[in-house]
C-alpha positions in Angstrom: 0.0 0.0 0.0 2.8 2.4 0.9 4.5 1.8 -2.5 1.2 2.6 -4.3 0.8 5.8 -2.4 4.4 6.8 -3.1 3.9 6.0 -6.8 0.7 8.1 -7.0 2.5 11.0 -5.3 5.4 10.7 -7.7 3.1 10.5 -10.8 1.1 13.5 -9.5 4.2 15.5 -9.0 5.5 14.7 -12.5 2.2 15.6 -14.0 2.1 19.0 -12.2 5.6 19.8 -13.3 4.8 18.9 -16.9 1.7 21.2 -16.7 3.9 24.0 -15.4 6.3 23.5 -18.3 3.5 23.5 -20.8 2.0 26.7 -19.4 5.5 28.4 -19.4 5.9 27.3 -23.1 2.5 28.7 -24.0 3.3 32.0 -22.3 6.6 32.3 -24.1 4.8 31.5 -27.4 2.4 34.3 -26.7 5.3 36.8 -26.3 6.7 35.6 -29.6 3.3 36.0 -31.3 3.0 39.5 -29.9 6.4 40.4 -31.4 5.2 39.0 -34.7 2.0 41.0 -34.4 3.9 44.2 -33.7 6.3 43.5 -36.7 3.2 43.2 -38.9 1.9 46.6 -38.0 3.2 50.0 -39.2 6.3 51.2 -37.4 5.5 53.1 -34.2 7.3 56.4 -33.3 9.0 55.9 -30.9 9.7 52.2 -31.8 7.7 49.5 -30.2 9.4 47.8 -27.2 8.7 44.9 -24.9 10.3 45.1 -21.4 10.5 42.4 -18.7 10.4 43.3 -15.0 9.9 41.8 -11.6 6.9 43.3 -9.9 5.2 42.1 -6.7 7.2 38.9 -6.9 6.3 37.9 -10.4 7.6 38.3 -13.9 5.7 41.0 -15.9 6.0 42.7 -19.2 5.3 46.2 -20.6 4.5 46.8 -24.2 4.8 50.4 -25.4 1.6 52.0 -26.6 1.5 53.0 -30.3 0.1 56.5 -29.8 -0.8 59.2 -27.4 -3.3 59.0 -24.6 -3.3 55.2 -24.5 -2.6 53.2 -21.4 0.9 51.8 -21.0 -0.1 48.3 -19.8 1.6 45.9 -17.5 1.0 42.2 -18.4 1.7 39.0 -16.5 4.0 36.4 -18.1 1.1 35.1 -20.2 0.3 38.6 -21.4 -2.9 38.9 -19.4 -3.3 42.6 -18.5 -2.6 43.5 -14.8 -2.7 47.3 -14.7 -1.7 50.5 -16.5 0.8 52.5 -14.4 0.9 55.4 -16.9 -0.8 56.8 -20.0 -4.4 57.5 -20.7 -6.0 61.0 -20.7 -4.6 61.9 -17.3 -1.2 60.3 -18.0 -1.4 58.6 -14.6 -2.7 55.2 -15.9 -5.7 53.4 -14.4 -4.6 53.8 -10.7 -4.3 50.1 -10.1 -0.5 50.0 -9.8 0.7 53.6 -9.0 3.9 52.1 -7.5 5.1 50.3 -10.6 7.8 52.7 -11.6 9.3 52.6 -8.1 8.6 49.0 -7.3 9.4 47.2 -10.5 13.0 45.9 -10.7 15.3 44.0 -13.0 14.2 45.8 -16.1 15.4 44.0 -19.3 14.6 44.9 -22.9 13.1 41.8 -24.5 12.5 43.3 -28.0 12.7 46.6 -29.8 11.4 47.1 -33.3 14.5 47.5 -35.4 12.8 49.3 -38.3 
């Protein structure tokens, strides 16, 4: 009985690790698809950029807005929107992450439109 329980725990652990890997791969694929989407659009001025940060203990991304008065969004690692720390009509974002510019760390440029 003990061997069966250990085997079930091992299988369950392996399945959960596989699921995490698949989710991470899907998220990375979404970022690549976003880059391809931006490449297919007219060039932005300034050039489109994707940045990676650590914010509130998680990896997040920012994607530059293509024009004035649009929110500059922060996305989770699967590109689900979290908040907008800046932009919009007021320039102050949506108010859901006013500390982003001071709390986000480890900024790294992921992609910049080379056109």
